[in-house]
N, CA, C and O atoms as a printed pandas DataFrame, in Angstrom:
     atom_number atom_name residue_name chain_id  residue_number  x_coord  y_coord  z_coord
0              1         N          UNK        A               1   13.524    6.585    3.829
1              2        CA          UNK        A               1   13.758    5.816    2.626
2              3         C          UNK        A               1   15.250    5.611    2.485
3              4         O          UNK        A               1   16.033    6.478    2.872
4              5         N          UNK        A               2   15.640    4.527    1.961
5              6        CA          UNK        A               2   17.058    4.270    1.768
6              7         C          UNK        A               2   17.431    4.576    0.339
7              8         O          UNK        A               2   16.591    4.547   -0.560
8              9         N          UNK        A               3   18.689    4.868    0.141
9             10        CA          UNK        A               3   19.181    5.168   -1.200
10            11         C          UNK        A               3   19.590    3.876   -1.866
11            12         O          UNK        A               3   20.500    3.196   -1.391
12            13         N          UNK        A               4   18.930    3.519   -2.969
13            14        CA          UNK        A               4   19.191    2.245   -3.613
14            15         C          UNK        A               4   20.540    2.228   -4.319
15            16         O          UNK        A               4   21.016    1.158   -4.698
16            17         N          UNK        A               5   21.169    3.388   -4.506
17            18        CA          UNK        A               5   22.472    3.401   -5.159
18            19         C          UNK        A               5   23.554    2.845   -4.246
19            20         O          UNK        A               5   24.619    2.455   -4.725
20            21         N          UNK        A               6   23.307    2.800   -2.946
21            22        CA          UNK        A               6   24.290    2.281   -2.006
22            23         C          UNK        A               6   24.059    0.817   -1.675
23            24         O          UNK        A               6   24.764    0.264   -0.831
24            25         N          UNK        A               7   23.091    0.173   -2.317
25            26        CA          UNK        A               7   22.744   -1.199   -1.998
26            27         C          UNK        A               7   23.623   -2.178   -2.761
27            28         O          UNK        A               7   23.673   -2.149   -3.991
28            29         N          UNK        A               8   24.304   -3.033   -2.041
29            30        CA          UNK        A               8   25.033   -4.131   -2.651
30            31         C          UNK        A               8   26.307   -3.687   -3.352
31            32         O          UNK        A               8   26.547   -2.495   -3.546
32            33         N          UNK        A               9   27.117   -4.670   -3.726
33            34        CA          UNK        A               9   28.372   -4.361   -4.399
34            35         C          UNK        A               9   28.137   -3.975   -5.845
35            36         O          UNK        A               9   27.194   -4.431   -6.492
36            37         N          UNK        A              10   29.003   -3.142   -6.320
37            38        CA          UNK        A              10   28.910   -2.736   -7.717
38            39         C          UNK        A              10   29.580   -3.805   -8.572
39            40         O          UNK        A              10   30.679   -4.257   -8.247
40            41         N          UNK        A              11   28.937   -4.212   -9.652
41            42        CA          UNK        A              11   29.485   -5.236  -10.532
42            43         C          UNK        A              11   30.124   -4.539  -11.714
43            44         O          UNK        A              11   29.470   -3.806  -12.455
44            45         N          UNK        A              12   31.406   -4.778  -11.875
45            46        CA          UNK        A              12   32.137   -4.148  -12.966
46            47         C          UNK        A              12   32.569   -5.213  -13.959
47            48         O          UNK        A              12   32.898   -6.343  -13.598
48            49         N          UNK        A              13   32.556   -4.825  -15.178
49            50        CA          UNK        A              13   32.982   -5.725  -16.233
50            51         C          UNK        A              13   34.500   -5.815  -16.235
51            52         O          UNK        A              13   35.197   -4.843  -15.945
52            53         N          UNK        A              14   35.000   -7.006  -16.568
53            54        CA          UNK        A              14   36.443   -7.163  -16.681
54            55         C          UNK        A              14   36.916   -6.768  -18.063
55            56         O          UNK        A              14   38.116   -6.732  -18.338
56            57         N          UNK        A              15   35.947   -6.469  -18.943
57            58        CA          UNK        A              15   36.274   -6.042  -20.298
58            59         C          UNK        A              15   35.707   -4.654  -20.506
59            60         O          UNK        A              15   34.942   -4.164  -19.676
60            61         N          UNK        A              16   36.069   -4.026  -21.589
61            62        CA          UNK        A              16   35.597   -2.679  -21.876
62            63         C          UNK        A              16   34.094   -2.619  -22.029
63            64         O          UNK        A              16   33.449   -3.634  -22.290
64            65         N          UNK        A              17   33.526   -1.412  -21.866
65            66        CA          UNK        A              17   32.087   -1.236  -21.953
66            67         C          UNK        A              17   31.565   -1.499  -23.350
67            68         O          UNK        A              17   30.395   -1.841  -23.520
68            69         N          UNK        A              18   32.415   -1.343  -24.352
69            70        CA          UNK        A              18   31.952   -1.544  -25.719
70            71         C          UNK        A              18   32.266   -2.944  -26.237
71            72         O          UNK        A              18   32.176   -3.186  -27.441
72            73         N          UNK        A              19   32.635   -3.871  -25.349
73            74        CA          UNK        A              19   32.974   -5.227  -25.752
74            75         C          UNK        A              19   31.712   -5.971  -26.189
75            76         O          UNK        A              19   30.692   -5.929  -25.501
76            77         N          UNK        A              20   31.783   -6.639  -27.316
77            78        CA          UNK        A              20   30.697   -7.471  -27.818
78            79         C          UNK        A              20   31.278   -8.854  -28.026
79            80         O          UNK        A              20   32.283   -9.027  -28.716
80            81         N          UNK        A              21   30.626   -9.841  -27.417
81            82        CA          UNK        A              21   31.118  -11.205  -27.539
82            83         C          UNK        A              21   31.064  -11.650  -28.993
83            84         O          UNK        A              21   30.038  -11.493  -29.655
84            85         N          UNK        A              22   32.150  -12.197  -29.485
85            86        CA          UNK        A              22   32.209  -12.652  -30.877
86            87         C          UNK        A              22   31.854  -14.123  -30.951
87            88         O          UNK        A              22   32.303  -14.907  -30.115
88            89         N          UNK        A              23   31.051  -14.517  -31.943
89            90        CA          UNK        A              23   30.738  -15.935  -32.116
90            91         C          UNK        A              23   31.974  -16.680  -32.616
91            92         O          UNK        A              23   33.042  -16.092  -32.790
92            93         N          UNK        A              24   31.811  -17.982  -32.842
93            94        CA          UNK        A              24   32.934  -18.828  -33.250
94            95         C          UNK        A              24   33.617  -18.300  -34.513
95            96         O          UNK        A              24   34.823  -18.487  -34.675
96            97         N          UNK        A              25   32.878  -17.647  -35.408
97            98        CA          UNK        A              25   33.446  -17.134  -36.640
98            99         C          UNK        A              25   34.321  -15.919  -36.424
99           100         O          UNK        A              25   35.062  -15.530  -37.327
100          101         N          UNK        A              26   34.258  -15.308  -35.252
101          102        CA          UNK        A              26   35.103  -14.187  -34.949
102          103         C          UNK        A              26   34.467  -12.841  -35.232
103          104         O          UNK        A              26   35.050  -11.821  -34.865
104          105         N          UNK        A              27   33.297  -12.778  -35.869
105          106        CA          UNK        A              27   32.648  -11.511  -36.176
106          107         C          UNK        A              27   31.596  -11.239  -35.102
107          108         O          UNK        A              27   30.709  -12.067  -34.890
108          109         N          UNK        A              28   31.678  -10.113  -34.432
109          110        CA          UNK        A              28   30.704   -9.817  -33.365
110          111         C          UNK        A              28   29.289   -9.673  -33.925
111          112         O          UNK        A              28   29.091   -9.102  -34.998
112          113         N          UNK        A              29   28.335  -10.183  -33.207
113          114        CA          UNK        A              29   26.931  -10.070  -33.575
114          115         C          UNK        A              29   26.270   -9.144  -32.554
115          116         O          UNK        A              29   26.191   -9.499  -31.378
116          117         N          UNK        A              30   25.787   -7.954  -32.974
117          118        CA          UNK        A              30   25.199   -7.013  -32.011
118          119         C          UNK        A              30   23.993   -7.581  -31.282
119          120         O          UNK        A              30   23.699   -7.147  -30.169
120          121         N          UNK        A              31   23.291   -8.531  -31.867
121          122        CA          UNK        A              31   22.116   -9.121  -31.228
122          123         C          UNK        A              31   22.502   -9.922  -29.999
123          124         O          UNK        A              31   21.679  -10.117  -29.105
124          125         N          UNK        A              32   23.756  -10.395  -29.941
125          126        CA          UNK        A              32   24.213  -11.185  -28.800
126          127         C          UNK        A              32   25.119  -10.391  -27.876
127          128         O          UNK        A              32   25.861  -10.973  -27.084
128          129         N          UNK        A              33   25.068   -9.095  -27.967
129          130        CA          UNK        A              33   25.927   -8.253  -27.134
130          131         C          UNK        A              33   25.601   -8.460  -25.668
131          132         O          UNK        A              33   24.429   -8.476  -25.292
132          133         N          UNK        A              34   26.593   -8.613  -24.853
133          134        CA          UNK        A              34   26.408   -8.724  -23.408
134          135         C          UNK        A              34   25.893  -10.069  -22.956
135          136         O          UNK        A              34   25.446  -10.184  -21.814
136          137         N          UNK        A              35   25.931  -11.090  -23.784
137          138        CA          UNK        A              35   25.419  -12.387  -23.387
138          139         C          UNK        A              35   26.496  -13.187  -22.659
139          140         O          UNK        A              35   26.192  -14.212  -22.048
140          141         N          UNK        A              36   27.716  -12.746  -22.712
141          142        CA          UNK        A              36   28.812  -13.447  -22.049
142          143         C          UNK        A              36   28.695  -13.383  -20.539
143          144         O          UNK        A              36   27.668  -12.976  -19.995
144          145         N          UNK        A              37   29.754  -13.788  -19.878
145          146        CA          UNK        A              37   29.766  -13.839  -18.416
146          147         C          UNK        A              37   29.436  -12.481  -17.809
147          148         O          UNK        A              37   28.616  -12.393  -16.895
148          149         N          UNK        A              38   30.072  -11.420  -18.312
149          150        CA          UNK        A              38   29.837  -10.079  -17.767
150          151         C          UNK        A              38   28.426   -9.595  -18.056
151          152         O          UNK        A              38   27.820   -8.904  -17.238
152          153         N          UNK        A              39   27.911   -9.957  -19.212
153          154        CA          UNK        A              39   26.538   -9.570  -19.552
154          155         C          UNK        A              39   25.531  -10.244  -18.640
155          156         O          UNK        A              39   24.544   -9.633  -18.230
156          157         N          UNK        A              40   25.784  -11.510  -18.324
157          158        CA          UNK        A              40   24.892  -12.243  -17.432
158          159         C          UNK        A              40   24.933  -11.630  -16.032
159          160         O          UNK        A              40   23.899  -11.510  -15.375
160          161         N          UNK        A              41   26.111  -11.248  -15.585
161          162        CA          UNK        A              41   26.215  -10.582  -14.280
162          163         C          UNK        A              41   25.458   -9.256  -14.271
163          164         O          UNK        A              41   24.821   -8.906  -13.278
164          165         N          UNK        A              42   25.531   -8.524  -15.378
165          166        CA          UNK        A              42   24.805   -7.252  -15.470
166          167         C          UNK        A              42   23.307   -7.488  -15.424
167          168         O          UNK        A              42   22.576   -6.729  -14.787
168          169         N          UNK        A              43   22.843   -8.539  -16.099
169          170        CA          UNK        A              43   21.409   -8.867  -16.083
170          171         C          UNK        A              43   20.978   -9.241  -14.672
171          172         O          UNK        A              43   19.932   -8.794  -14.202
172          173         N          UNK        A              44   21.776  -10.056  -13.997
173          174        CA          UNK        A              44   21.446  -10.471  -12.627
174          175         C          UNK        A              44   21.450   -9.268  -11.690
175          176         O          UNK        A              44   20.575   -9.147  -10.833
176          177         N          UNK        A              45   22.424   -8.380  -11.847
177          178        CA          UNK        A              45   22.484   -7.181  -11.002
178          179         C          UNK        A              45   21.257   -6.303  -11.224
179          180         O          UNK        A              45   20.679   -5.776  -10.274
180          181         N          UNK        A              46   20.866   -6.152  -12.488
181          182        CA          UNK        A              46   19.686   -5.353  -12.810
182          183         C          UNK        A              46   18.440   -5.973  -12.196
183          184         O          UNK        A              46   17.635   -5.275  -11.580
184          185         N          UNK        A              47   18.280   -7.275  -12.361
185          186        CA          UNK        A              47   17.114   -7.970  -11.831
186          187         C          UNK        A              47   17.053   -7.862  -10.311
187          188         O          UNK        A              47   15.994   -7.592   -9.745
188          189         N          UNK        A              48   18.191   -8.075   -9.653
189          190        CA          UNK        A              48   18.184   -8.012   -8.195
190          191         C          UNK        A              48   17.912   -6.600   -7.684
191          192         O          UNK        A              48   17.251   -6.429   -6.660
192          193         N          UNK        A              49   18.410   -5.602   -8.380
193          194        CA          UNK        A              49   18.183   -4.212   -7.967
194          195         C          UNK        A              49   16.690   -3.874   -7.999
195          196         O          UNK        A              49   16.146   -3.358   -7.023
196          197         N          UNK        A              50   16.044   -4.159   -9.104
197          198        CA          UNK        A              50   14.640   -3.799   -9.227
198          199         C          UNK        A              50   13.739   -4.716   -8.418
199          200         O          UNK        A              50   12.691   -4.285   -7.938
200          201         N          UNK        A              51   14.129   -5.966   -8.261
201          202        CA          UNK        A              51   13.351   -6.874   -7.424
202          203         C          UNK        A              51   13.411   -6.406   -5.968
203          204         O          UNK        A              51   12.412   -6.474   -5.253
204          205         N          UNK        A              52   14.569   -5.936   -5.534
205          206        CA          UNK        A              52   14.714   -5.430   -4.165
206          207         C          UNK        A              52   13.820   -4.215   -3.936
207          208         O          UNK        A              52   13.172   -4.111   -2.895
208          209         N          UNK        A              53   13.780   -3.303   -4.892
209          210        CA          UNK        A              53   12.918   -2.125   -4.769
210          211         C          UNK        A              53   11.449   -2.546   -4.711
211          212         O          UNK        A              53   10.657   -1.977   -3.960
212          213         N          UNK        A              54   11.103   -3.541   -5.509
213          214        CA          UNK        A              54    9.734   -4.061   -5.536
214          215         C          UNK        A              54    9.387   -4.659   -4.167
215          216         O          UNK        A              54    8.289   -4.436   -3.657
216          217         N          UNK        A              55   10.293   -5.399   -3.584
217          218        CA          UNK        A              55   10.060   -6.010   -2.277
218          219         C          UNK        A              55    9.982   -4.965   -1.170
219          220         O          UNK        A              55    9.255   -5.166   -0.196
220          221         N          UNK        A              56   10.703   -3.867   -1.289
221          222        CA          UNK        A              56   10.600   -2.791   -0.297
222          223         C          UNK        A              56    9.166   -2.274   -0.223
223          224         O          UNK        A              56    8.628   -2.026    0.856
224          225         N          UNK        A              57    8.566   -2.120   -1.393
225          226        CA          UNK        A              57    7.183   -1.647   -1.436
226          227         C          UNK        A              57    6.271   -2.647   -0.716
227          228         O          UNK        A              57    5.468   -2.257    0.131
228          229         N          UNK        A              58    6.394   -3.915   -1.050
229          230        CA          UNK        A              58    5.513   -4.912   -0.458
230          231         C          UNK        A              58    5.829   -5.212    1.002
231          232         O          UNK        A              58    4.984   -5.765    1.706
232          233         N          UNK        A              59    7.009   -4.866    1.470
233          234        CA          UNK        A              59    7.300   -5.058    2.886
234          235         C          UNK        A              59    6.562   -4.030    3.737
235          236         O          UNK        A              59    6.323   -4.270    4.921
236          237         N          UNK        A              60    6.199   -2.897    3.157
237          238        CA          UNK        A              60    5.458   -1.874    3.887
238          239         C          UNK        A              60    3.952   -2.112    3.847
239          240         O          UNK        A              60    3.229   -1.565    4.679
240          241         N          UNK        A              61    3.467   -2.906    2.913
241          242        CA          UNK        A              61    2.023   -3.129    2.761
242          243         C          UNK        A              61    1.389   -3.739    4.012
243          244         O          UNK        A              61    0.323   -3.273    4.415
244          245         N          UNK        A              62    1.985   -4.762    4.653
245          246        CA          UNK        A              62    1.358   -5.306    5.868
246          247         C          UNK        A              62    1.226   -4.269    6.983
247          248         O          UNK        A              62    0.245   -4.279    7.727
248          249         N          UNK        A              63    2.198   -3.386    7.100
249          250        CA          UNK        A              63    2.121   -2.340    8.123
250          251         C          UNK        A              63    0.958   -1.393    7.830
251          252         O          UNK        A              63    0.218   -1.015    8.738
252          253         N          UNK        A              64    0.800   -1.016    6.572
253          254        CA          UNK        A              64   -0.314   -0.141    6.196
254          255         C          UNK        A              64   -1.653   -0.833    6.461
255          256         O          UNK        A              64   -2.601   -0.197    6.921
256          257         N          UNK        A              65   -1.731   -2.131    6.172
257          258        CA          UNK        A              65   -2.965   -2.883    6.440
258          259         C          UNK        A              65   -3.246   -2.950    7.936
259          260         O          UNK        A              65   -4.396   -2.841    8.362
260          261         N          UNK        A              66   -2.202   -3.127    8.728
261          262        CA          UNK        A              66   -2.377   -3.188   10.184
262          263         C          UNK        A              66   -2.877   -1.857   10.737
263          264         O          UNK        A              66   -3.734   -1.831   11.619
264          265         N          UNK        A              67   -2.349   -0.771   10.226
265          266        CA          UNK        A              67   -2.786    0.554   10.684
266          267         C          UNK        A              67   -4.241    0.786   10.300
267          268         O          UNK        A              67   -5.014    1.315   11.099
268          269         N          UNK        A              68   -4.620    0.398    9.093
269          270        CA          UNK        A              68   -6.009    0.534    8.655
270          271         C          UNK        A              68   -6.928   -0.302    9.535
271          272         O          UNK        A              68   -7.994    0.160    9.943
272          273         N          UNK        A              69   -6.513   -1.532    9.825
273          274        CA          UNK        A              69   -7.328   -2.407   10.684
274          275         C          UNK        A              69   -7.448   -1.832   12.089
275          276         O          UNK        A              69   -8.522   -1.877   12.689
276          277         N          UNK        A              70   -6.361   -1.295   12.612
277          278        CA          UNK        A              70   -6.392   -0.707   13.949
278          279         C          UNK        A              70   -7.345    0.488   13.991
279          280         O          UNK        A              70   -8.095    0.651   14.954
280          281         N          UNK        A              71   -7.318    1.312   12.961
281          282        CA          UNK        A              71   -8.220    2.461   12.900
282          283         C          UNK        A              71   -9.678    1.986   12.873
283          284         O          UNK        A              71  -10.537    2.571   13.533
284          285         N          UNK        A              72   -9.951    0.929   12.112
285          286        CA          UNK        A              72  -11.310    0.384   12.045
286          287         C          UNK        A              72  -11.743   -0.160   13.399
287          288         O          UNK        A              72  -12.882    0.050   13.815
288          289         N          UNK        A              73  -10.850   -0.855   14.086
289          290        CA          UNK        A              73  -11.164   -1.403   15.410
290          291         C          UNK        A              73  -11.505   -0.281   16.382
291          292         O          UNK        A              73  -12.483   -0.381   17.124
292          293         N          UNK        A              74  -10.715    0.780   16.388
293          294        CA          UNK        A              74  -10.977    1.902   17.298
294          295         C          UNK        A              74  -12.317    2.562   16.984
295          296         O          UNK        A              74  -13.051    2.955   17.891
296          297         N          UNK        A              75  -12.629    2.682   15.700
297          298        CA          UNK        A              75  -13.912    3.270   15.301
298          299         C          UNK        A              75  -15.071    2.407   15.777
299          300         O          UNK        A              75  -16.028    2.917   16.359
300          301         N          UNK        A              76  -14.990    1.098   15.533
301          302        CA          UNK        A              76  -16.077    0.201   15.929
302          303         C          UNK        A              76  -16.217    0.107   17.444
303          304         O          UNK        A              76  -17.330   -0.011   17.958
304          305         N          UNK        A              77  -15.093    0.158   18.164
305          306        CA          UNK        A              77  -15.171    0.143   19.632
306          307         C          UNK        A              77  -15.843    1.410   20.151
307          308         O          UNK        A              77  -16.649    1.351   21.079
308          309         N          UNK        A              78  -15.518    2.543   19.560
309          310        CA          UNK        A              78  -16.144    3.802   19.983
310          311         C          UNK        A              78  -17.649    3.756   19.738
311          312         O          UNK        A              78  -18.438    4.174   20.585
312          313         N          UNK        A              79  -18.040    3.243   18.568
313          314        CA          UNK        A              79  -19.472    3.145   18.274
314          315         C          UNK        A              79  -20.163    2.167   19.219
315          316         O          UNK        A              79  -21.269    2.438   19.687
316          317         N          UNK        A              80  -19.527    1.037   19.503
317          318        CA          UNK        A              80  -20.129    0.048   20.396
318          319         C          UNK        A              80  -20.322    0.633   21.797
319          320         O          UNK        A              80  -21.364    0.427   22.420
320          321         N          UNK        A              81  -19.324    1.355   22.286
321          322        CA          UNK        A              81  -19.456    1.988   23.599
322          323         C          UNK        A              81  -20.583    3.009   23.614
323          324         O          UNK        A              81  -21.343    3.098   24.579
324          325         N          UNK        A              82  -20.682    3.770   22.549
325          326        CA          UNK        A              82  -21.730    4.792   22.449
326          327         C          UNK        A              82  -23.100    4.136   22.413
327          328         O          UNK        A              82  -24.016    4.564   23.115
328          329         N          UNK        A              83  -23.242    3.109   21.605
329          330        CA          UNK        A              83  -24.553    2.497   21.410
330          331         C          UNK        A              83  -25.030    1.706   22.622
331          332         O          UNK        A              83  -26.228    1.451   22.749
332          333         N          UNK        A              84  -24.125    1.312   23.516
333          334        CA          UNK        A              84  -24.561    0.595   24.721
334          335         C          UNK        A              84  -25.024    1.545   25.816
335          336         O          UNK        A              84  -25.660    1.111   26.777
336          337         N          UNK        A              85  -24.714    2.841   25.689
337          338        CA          UNK        A              85  -25.068    3.770   26.772
338          339         C          UNK        A              85  -26.085    4.828   26.360
339          340         O          UNK        A              85  -26.692    5.436   27.241
340          341         N          UNK        A              86  -26.300    5.075   25.101
341          342        CA          UNK        A              86  -27.169    6.161   24.666
342          343         C          UNK        A              86  -28.619    5.675   24.486
343          344         O          UNK        A              86  -28.870    4.517   24.154
344          345         N          UNK        A              87  -29.541    6.583   24.712
345          346        CA          UNK        A              87  -30.951    6.297   24.486
346          347         C          UNK        A              87  -31.321    6.729   23.063
347          348         O          UNK        A              87  -30.828    7.750   22.583
348          349         N          UNK        A              88  -32.175    5.970   22.392
349          350        CA          UNK        A              88  -32.589    6.359   21.035
350          351         C          UNK        A              88  -33.247    7.737   21.035
351          352         O          UNK        A              88  -33.914    8.121   21.996
352          353         N          UNK        A              89  -33.049    8.460   19.960
353          354        CA          UNK        A              89  -33.597    9.805   19.829
354          355         C          UNK        A              89  -35.114    9.744   19.708
355          356         O          UNK        A              89  -35.667    8.888   19.017
356          357         N          UNK        A              90  -35.776   10.678   20.400
357          358        CA          UNK        A              90  -37.233   10.767   20.317
358          359         C          UNK        A              90  -37.661   11.997   19.540
359          360         O          UNK        A              90  -38.833   12.372   19.563
360          361         N          UNK        A              91  -36.727   12.625   18.855
361          362        CA          UNK        A              91  -36.995   13.831   18.065
362          363         C          UNK        A              91  -37.983   13.481   16.940
363          364         O          UNK        A              91  -37.660   12.680   16.062
364          365         N          UNK        A              92  -39.203   14.087   16.963
365          366        CA          UNK        A              92  -40.191   13.739   15.936
366          367         C          UNK        A              92  -39.843   14.322   14.552
367          368         O          UNK        A              92  -40.310   13.812   13.533
368          369         N          UNK        A              93  -39.040   15.366   14.514
369          370        CA          UNK        A              93  -38.705   15.996   13.240
370          371         C          UNK        A              93  -37.396   15.391   12.738
371          372         O          UNK        A              93  -36.348   15.568   13.359
372          373         N          UNK        A              94  -37.458   14.684   11.624
373          374        CA          UNK        A              94  -36.252   14.076   11.054
374          375         C          UNK        A              94  -35.701   15.027   10.002
375          376         O          UNK        A              94  -36.342   15.303    8.988
376          377         N          UNK        A              95  -34.525   15.508   10.263
377          378        CA          UNK        A              95  -33.873   16.421    9.328
378          379         C          UNK        A              95  -32.846   15.629    8.522
379          380         O          UNK        A              95  -31.870   15.147    9.098
380          381         N          UNK        A              96  -33.030   15.480    7.216
381          382        CA          UNK        A              96  -32.141   14.623    6.430
382          383         C          UNK        A              96  -30.697   15.103    6.365
383          384         O          UNK        A              96  -29.802   14.318    6.050
384          385         N          UNK        A              97  -30.457   16.368    6.654
385          386        CA          UNK        A              97  -29.081   16.873    6.572
386          387         C          UNK        A              97  -28.415   16.966    7.931
387          388         O          UNK        A              97  -27.319   17.514    8.044
388          389         N          UNK        A              98  -29.062   16.436    8.974
389          390        CA          UNK        A              98  -28.498   16.509   10.319
390          391         C          UNK        A              98  -27.908   15.168   10.720
391          392         O          UNK        A              98  -28.379   14.112   10.298
392          393         N          UNK        A              99  -26.881   15.227   11.532
393          394        CA          UNK        A              99  -26.286   14.005   12.054
394          395         C          UNK        A              99  -27.205   13.376   13.085
395          396         O          UNK        A              99  -27.937   14.080   13.779
396          397         N          UNK        A             100  -27.170   12.062   13.188
397          398        CA          UNK        A             100  -28.009   11.346   14.149
398          399         C          UNK        A             100  -27.291   11.320   15.501
399          400         O          UNK        A             100  -26.294   10.616   15.656
400          401         N          UNK        A             101  -27.797   12.092   16.494
401          402        CA          UNK        A             101  -27.079   12.195   17.768
402          403         C          UNK        A             101  -27.021   10.881   18.537
403          404         O          UNK        A             101  -26.100   10.677   19.328
404          405         N          UNK        A             102  -27.980    9.988   18.323
405          406        CA          UNK        A             102  -27.969    8.732   19.062
406          407         C          UNK        A             102  -27.055    7.676   18.417
407          408         O          UNK        A             102  -26.744    6.667   19.050
408          409         N          UNK        A             103  -26.636    7.890   17.202
409          410        CA          UNK        A             103  -25.773    6.923   16.520
410          411         C          UNK        A             103  -24.308    7.378   16.430
411          412         O          UNK        A             103  -23.399    6.548   16.416
412          413         N          UNK        A             104  -24.089    8.663   16.372
413          414        CA          UNK        A             104  -22.737    9.177   16.154
414          415         C          UNK        A             104  -21.923    9.239   17.438
415          416         O          UNK        A             104  -22.451    9.442   18.531
416          417         N          UNK        A             105  -20.637    9.059   17.268
417          418        CA          UNK        A             105  -19.685    9.200   18.358
418          419         C          UNK        A             105  -18.550   10.069   17.844
419          420         O          UNK        A             105  -18.042    9.850   16.744
420          421         N          UNK        A             106  -18.152   11.052   18.636
421          422        CA          UNK        A             106  -17.105   11.978   18.197
422          423         C          UNK        A             106  -15.794   11.270   17.885
423          424         O          UNK        A             106  -15.078   11.668   16.966
424          425         N          UNK        A             107  -15.471   10.217   18.646
425          426        CA          UNK        A             107  -14.226    9.484   18.382
426          427         C          UNK        A             107  -14.287    8.762   17.037
427          428         O          UNK        A             107  -13.281    8.702   16.331
428          429         N          UNK        A             108  -15.439    8.217   16.672
429          430        CA          UNK        A             108  -15.584    7.532   15.385
430          431         C          UNK        A             108  -15.493    8.529   14.237
431          432         O          UNK        A             108  -14.939    8.222   13.181
432          433         N          UNK        A             109  -16.031    9.707   14.445
433          434        CA          UNK        A             109  -15.940   10.746   13.414
434          435         C          UNK        A             109  -14.491   11.185   13.261
435          436         O          UNK        A             109  -14.007   11.394   12.149
436          437         N          UNK        A             110  -13.801   11.324   14.397
437          438        CA          UNK        A             110  -12.403   11.777   14.365
438          439         C          UNK        A             110  -11.473   10.750   13.723
439          440         O          UNK        A             110  -10.611   11.114   12.924
440          441         N          UNK        A             111  -11.639    9.466   14.064
441          442        CA          UNK        A             111  -10.698    8.457   13.567
442          443         C          UNK        A             111  -10.949    8.030   12.133
443          444         O          UNK        A             111  -10.006    7.715   11.408
444          445         N          UNK        A             112  -12.223    8.016   11.708
445          446        CA          UNK        A             112  -12.484    7.519   10.349
446          447         C          UNK        A             112  -13.437    8.388    9.546
447          448         O          UNK        A             112  -13.713    8.092    8.383
448          449         N          UNK        A             113  -13.936    9.441   10.142
449          450        CA          UNK        A             113  -14.878   10.298    9.428
450          451         C          UNK        A             113  -16.278    9.711    9.345
451          452         O          UNK        A             113  -17.110   10.190    8.575
452          453         N          UNK        A             114  -16.542    8.673   10.135
453          454        CA          UNK        A             114  -17.832    7.994   10.074
454          455         C          UNK        A             114  -18.915    8.855   10.709
455          456         O          UNK        A             114  -18.857    9.185   11.894
456          457         N          UNK        A             115  -19.899    9.209    9.897
457          458        CA          UNK        A             115  -20.977   10.072   10.355
458          459         C          UNK        A             115  -22.307    9.493    9.889
459          460         O          UNK        A             115  -22.569    9.381    8.691
460          461         N          UNK        A             116  -23.140    9.129   10.860
461          462        CA          UNK        A             116  -24.487    8.655   10.552
462          463         C          UNK        A             116  -25.381    9.869   10.373
463          464         O          UNK        A             116  -25.408   10.759   11.223
464          465         N          UNK        A             117  -26.110    9.907    9.272
465          466        CA          UNK        A             117  -27.004   11.025    8.986
466          467         C          UNK        A             117  -28.457   10.573    9.172
467          468         O          UNK        A             117  -28.792    9.412    8.936
468          469         N          UNK        A             118  -29.307   11.503    9.595
469          470        CA          UNK        A             118  -30.732   11.208    9.777
470          471         C          UNK        A             118  -31.342   10.762    8.457
471          472         O          UNK        A             118  -31.164   11.416    7.429
472          473         N          UNK        A             119  -32.055    9.657    8.490
473          474        CA          UNK        A             119  -32.781    9.195    7.310
474          475         C          UNK        A             119  -31.908    8.559    6.237
475          476         O          UNK        A             119  -32.422    8.139    5.200
476          477         N          UNK        A             120  -30.629    8.481    6.456
477          478        CA          UNK        A             120  -29.725    7.883    5.466
478          479         C          UNK        A             120  -29.442    6.438    5.860
479          480         O          UNK        A             120  -29.755    6.010    6.971
480          481         N          UNK        A             121  -28.862    5.716    4.957
481          482        CA          UNK        A             121  -28.491    4.329    5.240
482          483         C          UNK        A             121  -27.136    4.242    5.907
483          484         O          UNK        A             121  -26.710    5.140    6.634
484          485         N          UNK        A             122  -26.484    3.150    5.640
485          486        CA          UNK        A             122  -25.172    2.868    6.215
486          487         C          UNK        A             122  -24.133    3.856    5.686
487          488         O          UNK        A             122  -24.089    4.112    4.483
488          489         N          UNK        A             123  -23.296    4.415    6.564
489          490        CA          UNK        A             123  -22.256    5.339    6.098
490          491         C          UNK        A             123  -21.277    4.636    5.144
491          492         O          UNK        A             123  -21.052    3.430    5.235
492          493         N          UNK        A             124  -20.720    5.409    4.251
493          494        CA          UNK        A             124  -19.764    4.866    3.281
494          495         C          UNK        A             124  -18.550    4.267    3.972
495          496         O          UNK        A             124  -17.946    3.332    3.447
496          497         N          UNK        A             125  -18.180    4.783    5.135
497          498        CA          UNK        A             125  -17.010    4.271    5.857
498          499         C          UNK        A             125  -17.227    2.834    6.321
499          500         O          UNK        A             125  -16.287    2.039    6.324
500          501         N          UNK        A             126  -18.458    2.490    6.715
501          502        CA          UNK        A             126  -18.738    1.106    7.109
502          503         C          UNK        A             126  -18.673    0.188    5.900
503          504         O          UNK        A             126  -18.159   -0.927    5.986
504          505         N          UNK        A             127  -19.199    0.658    4.766
505          506        CA          UNK        A             127  -19.113   -0.121    3.526
506          507         C          UNK        A             127  -17.654   -0.353    3.153
507          508         O          UNK        A             127  -17.293   -1.452    2.729
508          509         N          UNK        A             128  -16.817    0.658    3.304
509          510        CA          UNK        A             128  -15.386    0.514    3.003
510          511         C          UNK        A             128  -14.729   -0.470    3.948
511          512         O          UNK        A             128  -13.919   -1.292    3.519
512          513         N          UNK        A             129  -15.070   -0.401    5.244
513          514        CA          UNK        A             129  -14.509   -1.341    6.218
514          515         C          UNK        A             129  -14.877   -2.785    5.853
515          516         O          UNK        A             129  -14.036   -3.681    5.917
516          517         N          UNK        A             130  -16.108   -2.994    5.480
517          518        CA          UNK        A             130  -16.547   -4.338    5.090
518          519         C          UNK        A             130  -15.775   -4.840    3.880
519          520         O          UNK        A             130  -15.369   -6.001    3.839
520          521         N          UNK        A             131  -15.571   -3.980    2.904
521          522        CA          UNK        A             131  -14.839   -4.410    1.719
522          523         C          UNK        A             131  -13.366   -4.655    2.037
523          524         O          UNK        A             131  -12.750   -5.540    1.443
524          525         N          UNK        A             132  -12.791   -3.886    2.963
525          526        CA          UNK        A             132  -11.397   -4.085    3.352
526          527         C          UNK        A             132  -11.203   -5.411    4.073
527          528         O          UNK        A             132  -10.182   -6.079    3.907
528          529         N          UNK        A             133  -12.196   -5.786    4.876
529          530        CA          UNK        A             133  -12.088   -7.042    5.611
530          531         C          UNK        A             133  -12.408   -8.199    4.704
531          532         O          UNK        A             133  -12.373   -9.351    5.137
């Protein structure tokens, strides 16, 4: 992570910190404090600082999405390889709390936690993958 305090030049006022721009009548109005040139620079500096931090967050989002997609691809490839070579289970006793040996692949379990259970429907991980895509 970078330190945002070192980002960009520091904008300093050419007037004192307690300066309040006076209207034409000469009496300062606190409601218009900092509206002058230096105040506008301070507003722009503030906006750019926080906008930059906001963009840092969103610049990392595509990378996170790519990693998630890559993990899903590896999981689906492992399952596809498994399902093209394995024979369906002929076990007559269906145990609802046991994993389905003909559907599960250790690599898919390792990469995404995807575990097909006997007598259950689609794993939650597949539902999540579908919603992500």
